[in-house]
N, CA, C and O atoms as CSV, one atom per row, in Angstrom:
chain,resi,resn,atom,element,x,y,z
A,1,MET,N,N,-56.971,-59.247,-93.437
A,1,MET,CA,C,-56.392,-59.570,-94.722
A,1,MET,C,C,-56.880,-58.559,-95.758
A,1,MET,O,O,-58.073,-58.470,-96.048
A,2,LEU,N,N,-55.961,-57.822,-96.291
A,2,LEU,CA,C,-56.305,-56.857,-97.326
A,2,LEU,C,C,-56.272,-57.522,-98.693
A,2,LEU,O,O,-55.419,-58.364,-98.971
A,3,ARG,N,N,-57.196,-57.135,-99.521
A,3,ARG,CA,C,-57.297,-57.719,-100.866
A,3,ARG,C,C,-56.958,-56.724,-101.960
A,3,ARG,O,O,-57.207,-56.987,-103.137
A,4,ILE,N,N,-56.397,-55.589,-101.589
A,4,ILE,CA,C,-56.185,-54.547,-102.590
A,4,ILE,C,C,-55.143,-54.936,-103.636
A,4,ILE,O,O,-55.241,-54.513,-104.788
A,5,LYS,N,N,-54.156,-55.728,-103.253
A,5,LYS,CA,C,-53.162,-56.146,-104.242
A,5,LYS,C,C,-53.815,-57.024,-105.309
A,5,LYS,O,O,-53.598,-56.819,-106.503
A,6,ASP,N,N,-54.609,-57.996,-104.880
A,6,ASP,CA,C,-55.286,-58.870,-105.842
A,6,ASP,C,C,-56.221,-58.077,-106.749
A,6,ASP,O,O,-56.268,-58.313,-107.957
A,7,MET,N,N,-56.961,-57.141,-106.168
A,7,MET,CA,C,-57.894,-56.329,-106.959
A,7,MET,C,C,-57.125,-55.488,-107.980
A,7,MET,O,O,-57.538,-55.367,-109.134
A,8,ARG,N,N,-56.011,-54.913,-107.548
A,8,ARG,CA,C,-55.190,-54.096,-108.453
A,8,ARG,C,C,-54.641,-54.952,-109.592
A,8,ARG,O,O,-54.715,-54.565,-110.758
A,9,GLU,N,N,-54.092,-56.112,-109.249
A,9,GLU,CA,C,-53.503,-56.976,-110.271
A,9,GLU,C,C,-54.556,-57.517,-111.229
A,9,GLU,O,O,-54.284,-57.674,-112.419
A,10,ASP,N,N,-55.760,-57.806,-110.724
A,10,ASP,CA,C,-56.842,-58.279,-111.603
A,10,ASP,C,C,-57.181,-57.250,-112.672
A,10,ASP,O,O,-57.625,-57.603,-113.765
A,11,ARG,N,N,-56.972,-55.993,-112.356
A,11,ARG,CA,C,-57.261,-54.913,-113.306
A,11,ARG,C,C,-56.023,-54.458,-114.068
A,11,ARG,O,O,-56.049,-53.470,-114.802
A,12,GLU,N,N,-54.941,-55.205,-113.875
A,12,GLU,CA,C,-53.676,-54.925,-114.554
A,12,GLU,C,C,-53.199,-53.496,-114.337
A,12,GLU,O,O,-52.738,-52.827,-115.262
A,13,LEU,N,N,-53.320,-53.048,-113.091
A,13,LEU,CA,C,-52.844,-51.728,-112.707
A,13,LEU,C,C,-51.539,-51.863,-111.939
A,13,LEU,O,O,-51.323,-52.848,-111.233
A,14,LEU,N,N,-50.685,-50.885,-112.078
A,14,LEU,CA,C,-49.452,-50.827,-111.300
A,14,LEU,C,C,-49.715,-50.075,-110.002
A,14,LEU,O,O,-50.680,-49.317,-109.898
A,15,GLN,N,N,-48.860,-50.289,-109.025
A,15,GLN,CA,C,-48.995,-49.551,-107.771
A,15,GLN,C,C,-48.986,-48.050,-108.028
A,15,GLN,O,O,-49.754,-47.309,-107.414
A,16,LYS,N,N,-48.125,-47.602,-108.927
A,16,LYS,CA,C,-48.032,-46.162,-109.188
A,16,LYS,C,C,-49.328,-45.622,-109.795
A,16,LYS,O,O,-49.685,-44.467,-109.565
A,17,ASP,N,N,-50.035,-46.455,-110.570
A,17,ASP,CA,C,-51.306,-46.032,-111.156
A,17,ASP,C,C,-52.349,-45.777,-110.066
A,17,ASP,O,O,-53.022,-44.746,-110.059
A,18,VAL,N,N,-52.468,-46.736,-109.149
A,18,VAL,CA,C,-53.450,-46.602,-108.070
A,18,VAL,C,C,-53.044,-45.467,-107.133
A,18,VAL,O,O,-53.895,-44.708,-106.670
A,19,ALA,N,N,-51.762,-45.351,-106.856
A,19,ALA,CA,C,-51.282,-44.268,-105.992
A,19,ALA,C,C,-51.655,-42.907,-106.579
A,19,ALA,O,O,-52.060,-42.004,-105.848
A,20,LEU,N,N,-51.520,-42.763,-107.884
A,20,LEU,CA,C,-51.873,-41.511,-108.547
A,20,LEU,C,C,-53.364,-41.227,-108.408
A,20,LEU,O,O,-53.751,-40.091,-108.133
A,21,ILE,N,N,-54.201,-42.236,-108.592
A,21,ILE,CA,C,-55.647,-42.071,-108.449
A,21,ILE,C,C,-56.010,-41.656,-107.023
A,21,ILE,O,O,-56.896,-40.829,-106.809
A,22,LEU,N,N,-55.307,-42.247,-106.049
A,22,LEU,CA,C,-55.595,-41.965,-104.635
A,22,LEU,C,C,-54.912,-40.702,-104.126
A,22,LEU,O,O,-55.191,-40.240,-103.019
A,23,ASN,N,N,-54.018,-40.148,-104.938
A,23,ASN,CA,C,-53.253,-38.969,-104.556
A,23,ASN,C,C,-52.366,-39.247,-103.336
A,23,ASN,O,O,-52.287,-38.448,-102.403
A,24,VAL,N,N,-51.705,-40.407,-103.377
A,24,VAL,CA,C,-50.720,-40.776,-102.358
A,24,VAL,C,C,-49.448,-41.191,-103.072
A,24,VAL,O,O,-49.462,-41.422,-104.281
A,25,SER,N,N,-48.359,-41.288,-102.345
A,25,SER,CA,C,-47.110,-41.732,-102.969
A,25,SER,C,C,-47.174,-43.226,-103.249
A,25,SER,O,O,-47.926,-43.958,-102.606
A,26,GLN,N,N,-46.381,-43.665,-104.211
A,26,GLN,CA,C,-46.314,-45.091,-104.516
A,26,GLN,C,C,-45.779,-45.841,-103.308
A,26,GLN,O,O,-46.187,-46.974,-103.053
A,27,THR,N,N,-44.874,-45.228,-102.567
A,27,THR,CA,C,-44.312,-45.852,-101.362
A,27,THR,C,C,-45.398,-46.114,-100.329
A,27,THR,O,O,-45.470,-47.205,-99.763
A,28,ASN,N,N,-46.245,-45.118,-100.083
A,28,ASN,CA,C,-47.336,-45.315,-99.122
A,28,ASN,C,C,-48.316,-46.361,-99.620
A,28,ASN,O,O,-48.786,-47.191,-98.842
A,29,TYR,N,N,-48.629,-46.331,-100.910
A,29,TYR,CA,C,-49.551,-47.335,-101.429
A,29,TYR,C,C,-48.970,-48.733,-101.239
A,29,TYR,O,O,-49.692,-49.653,-100.854
A,30,SER,N,N,-47.692,-48.901,-101.500
A,30,SER,CA,C,-47.034,-50.184,-101.293
A,30,SER,C,C,-47.170,-50.632,-99.833
A,30,SER,O,O,-47.404,-51.809,-99.557
A,31,LYS,N,N,-47.024,-49.701,-98.924
A,31,LYS,CA,C,-47.168,-50.024,-97.493
A,31,LYS,C,C,-48.604,-50.427,-97.161
A,31,LYS,O,O,-48.821,-51.264,-96.285
A,32,TYR,N,N,-49.593,-49.839,-97.853
A,32,TYR,CA,C,-50.981,-50.269,-97.674
A,32,TYR,C,C,-51.116,-51.738,-98.056
A,32,TYR,O,O,-51.694,-52.530,-97.311
A,33,GLU,N,N,-50.580,-52.098,-99.219
A,33,GLU,CA,C,-50.693,-53.476,-99.697
A,33,GLU,C,C,-49.992,-54.461,-98.769
A,33,GLU,O,O,-50.461,-55.583,-98.577
A,34,LEU,N,N,-48.887,-54.046,-98.205
A,34,LEU,CA,C,-48.122,-54.920,-97.311
A,34,LEU,C,C,-48.672,-54.936,-95.886
A,34,LEU,O,O,-48.230,-55.730,-95.055
A,35,GLY,N,N,-49.630,-54.064,-95.607
A,35,GLY,CA,C,-50.196,-53.996,-94.263
A,35,GLY,C,C,-49.273,-53.326,-93.260
A,35,GLY,O,O,-49.425,-53.510,-92.052
A,36,LYS,N,N,-48.321,-52.551,-93.753
A,36,LYS,CA,C,-47.367,-51.885,-92.862
A,36,LYS,C,C,-47.936,-50.614,-92.252
A,36,LYS,O,O,-47.525,-50.207,-91.165
A,37,ILE,N,N,-48.881,-49.986,-92.944
A,37,ILE,CA,C,-49.569,-48.823,-92.388
A,37,ILE,C,C,-51.066,-48.980,-92.635
A,37,ILE,O,O,-51.488,-49.605,-93.608
A,38,ASN,N,N,-51.845,-48.410,-91.752
A,38,ASN,CA,C,-53.299,-48.468,-91.887
A,38,ASN,C,C,-53.761,-47.544,-93.002
A,38,ASN,O,O,-53.205,-46.466,-93.212
A,39,ILE,N,N,-54.775,-47.982,-93.700
A,39,ILE,CA,C,-55.346,-47.185,-94.782
A,39,ILE,C,C,-56.425,-46.287,-94.189
A,39,ILE,O,O,-57.334,-46.782,-93.523
A,40,PRO,N,N,-56.342,-44.974,-94.417
A,40,PRO,CA,C,-57.397,-44.084,-93.931
A,40,PRO,C,C,-58.758,-44.460,-94.524
A,40,PRO,O,O,-58.840,-44.956,-95.648
A,41,VAL,N,N,-59.807,-44.219,-93.765
A,41,VAL,CA,C,-61.159,-44.591,-94.184
A,41,VAL,C,C,-61.519,-43.964,-95.524
A,41,VAL,O,O,-62.087,-44.640,-96.383
A,42,ASN,N,N,-61.202,-42.695,-95.721
A,42,ASN,CA,C,-61.556,-42.054,-96.990
A,42,ASN,C,C,-60.828,-42.711,-98.161
A,42,ASN,O,O,-61.360,-42.753,-99.270
A,43,THR,N,N,-59.631,-43.219,-97.932
A,43,THR,CA,C,-58.883,-43.918,-98.978
A,43,THR,C,C,-59.492,-45.289,-99.238
A,43,THR,O,O,-59.556,-45.727,-100.387
A,44,LEU,N,N,-59.940,-45.974,-98.186
A,44,LEU,CA,C,-60.628,-47.254,-98.368
A,44,LEU,C,C,-61.891,-47.068,-99.200
A,44,LEU,O,O,-62.208,-47.899,-100.052
A,45,LYS,N,N,-62.602,-45.991,-98.954
A,45,LYS,CA,C,-63.809,-45.711,-99.740
A,45,LYS,C,C,-63.459,-45.503,-101.208
A,45,LYS,O,O,-64.154,-46.007,-102.090
A,46,LYS,N,N,-62.395,-44.768,-101.471
A,46,LYS,CA,C,-61.957,-44.545,-102.855
A,46,LYS,C,C,-61.568,-45.860,-103.524
A,46,LYS,O,O,-61.892,-46.093,-104.688
A,47,LEU,N,N,-60.872,-46.714,-102.780
A,47,LEU,CA,C,-60.479,-48.013,-103.330
A,47,LEU,C,C,-61.702,-48.871,-103.644
A,47,LEU,O,O,-61.750,-49.527,-104.685
A,48,ALA,N,N,-62.685,-48.867,-102.753
A,48,ALA,CA,C,-63.899,-49.650,-102.980
A,48,ALA,C,C,-64.610,-49.164,-104.243
A,48,ALA,O,O,-65.091,-49.974,-105.035
A,49,LEU,N,N,-64.676,-47.861,-104.431
A,49,LEU,CA,C,-65.296,-47.310,-105.635
A,49,LEU,C,C,-64.477,-47.659,-106.882
A,49,LEU,O,O,-65.036,-48.033,-107.913
A,50,LEU,N,N,-63.175,-47.536,-106.782
A,50,LEU,CA,C,-62.289,-47.844,-107.906
A,50,LEU,C,C,-62.434,-49.298,-108.337
A,50,LEU,O,O,-62.503,-49.593,-109.530
A,51,PHE,N,N,-62.481,-50.201,-107.367
A,51,PHE,CA,C,-62.538,-51.631,-107.662
A,51,PHE,C,C,-63.963,-52.173,-107.709
A,51,PHE,O,O,-64.168,-53.378,-107.858
A,52,ASN,N,N,-64.940,-51.289,-107.583
A,52,ASN,CA,C,-66.349,-51.665,-107.655
A,52,ASN,C,C,-66.691,-52.801,-106.683
A,52,ASN,O,O,-67.250,-53.829,-107.066
A,53,THR,N,N,-66.340,-52.581,-105.427
A,53,THR,CA,C,-66.590,-53.561,-104.375
A,53,THR,C,C,-66.907,-52.811,-103.092
A,53,THR,O,O,-67.106,-51.597,-103.116
A,54,SER,N,N,-66.955,-53.517,-101.980
A,54,SER,CA,C,-67.221,-52.879,-100.691
A,54,SER,C,C,-65.944,-52.812,-99.860
A,54,SER,O,O,-65.003,-53.576,-100.079
A,55,VAL,N,N,-65.927,-51.906,-98.922
A,55,VAL,CA,C,-64.813,-51.829,-97.974
A,55,VAL,C,C,-64.726,-53.146,-97.203
A,55,VAL,O,O,-63.631,-53.646,-96.943
A,56,ASP,N,N,-65.865,-53.698,-96.843
A,56,ASP,CA,C,-65.872,-54.982,-96.123
A,56,ASP,C,C,-65.131,-56.061,-96.906
A,56,ASP,O,O,-64.389,-56.851,-96.322
A,57,TYR,N,N,-65.324,-56.101,-98.210
A,57,TYR,CA,C,-64.610,-57.089,-99.023
A,57,TYR,C,C,-63.112,-56.796,-99.020
A,57,TYR,O,O,-62.298,-57.706,-98.868
A,58,LEU,N,N,-62.757,-55.538,-99.186
A,58,LEU,CA,C,-61.339,-55.179,-99.241
A,58,LEU,C,C,-60.594,-55.566,-97.974
A,58,LEU,O,O,-59.432,-55.969,-98.037
A,59,ILE,N,N,-61.250,-55.448,-96.825
A,59,ILE,CA,C,-60.562,-55.744,-95.568
A,59,ILE,C,C,-60.817,-57.166,-95.067
A,59,ILE,O,O,-60.385,-57.527,-93.972
A,60,GLY,N,N,-61.514,-57.966,-95.864
A,60,GLY,CA,C,-61.669,-59.377,-95.550
A,60,GLY,C,C,-62.803,-59.737,-94.615
A,60,GLY,O,O,-62.781,-60.812,-94.015
A,61,LEU,N,N,-63.803,-58.863,-94.471
A,61,LEU,CA,C,-64.939,-59.175,-93.604
A,61,LEU,C,C,-66.022,-59.974,-94.312
A,61,LEU,O,O,-66.893,-60.553,-93.664
A,62,THR,N,N,-65.973,-60.007,-95.628
A,62,THR,CA,C,-66.944,-60.762,-96.420
A,62,THR,C,C,-66.253,-61.303,-97.660
A,62,THR,O,O,-65.221,-60.786,-98.087
A,63,ASN,N,N,-66.826,-62.336,-98.225
A,63,ASN,CA,C,-66.331,-62.860,-99.499
A,63,ASN,C,C,-67.188,-62.401,-100.670
A,63,ASN,O,O,-66.925,-62.764,-101.816
A,64,GLU,N,N,-68.207,-61.608,-100.383
A,64,GLU,CA,C,-69.098,-61.066,-101.414
A,64,GLU,C,C,-68.414,-59.872,-102.070
A,64,GLU,O,O,-68.139,-58.871,-101.409
A,65,THR,N,N,-68.141,-59.978,-103.365
A,65,THR,CA,C,-67.420,-58.901,-104.053
A,65,THR,C,C,-68.323,-57.762,-104.502
A,65,THR,O,O,-67.851,-56.650,-104.735
A,66,LYS,N,N,-69.629,-58.034,-104.625
A,66,LYS,CA,C,-70.532,-56.984,-105.091
A,66,LYS,C,C,-70.590,-55.847,-104.080
A,66,LYS,O,O,-70.630,-56.088,-102.874
A,67,PRO,N,N,-70.594,-54.608,-104.567
A,67,PRO,CA,C,-70.717,-53.488,-103.634
A,67,PRO,C,C,-72.150,-53.403,-103.092
A,67,PRO,O,O,-73.093,-53.917,-103.693
A,68,TYR,N,N,-72.280,-52.753,-101.966
A,68,TYR,CA,C,-73.605,-52.509,-101.400
A,68,TYR,C,C,-74.333,-51.489,-102.268
A,68,TYR,O,O,-73.693,-50.708,-102.973
A,69,PRO,N,N,-75.676,-51.487,-102.224
A,69,PRO,CA,C,-76.409,-50.442,-102.940
A,69,PRO,C,C,-76.011,-49.071,-102.391
A,69,PRO,O,O,-75.842,-48.906,-101.183
A,70,ARG,N,N,-75.866,-48.110,-103.265
A,70,ARG,CA,C,-75.465,-46.762,-102.855
A,70,ARG,C,C,-76.635,-46.003,-102.255
A,70,ARG,O,O,-77.790,-46.205,-102.628
A,71,ILE,N,N,-76.310,-45.131,-101.322
A,71,ILE,CA,C,-77.309,-44.262,-100.700
A,71,ILE,C,C,-77.681,-43.180,-101.687
A,71,ILE,O,O,-76.821,-42.587,-102.339
A,72,LYS,N,N,-78.988,-42.926,-101.790
A,72,LYS,CA,C,-79.453,-41.888,-102.731
A,72,LYS,C,C,-79.670,-40.594,-102.026
A,72,LYS,O,O,-80.061,-39.608,-102.651
């Protein structure tokens, strides 16, 4: 279960806004939200940073929204 749509809507962002940040087309971003195509790992990392959460939260492995401590 992907949570990127909820995270995007909570921040009042449009699909085209997030697509621009990720440097992907709005069409591909829409497919990410719908689960029609897999999200590349580097894009998941960008989304986690953008939404200030963890990849695990985005893909539904945890309900903890706080991001993990960053590696120094």
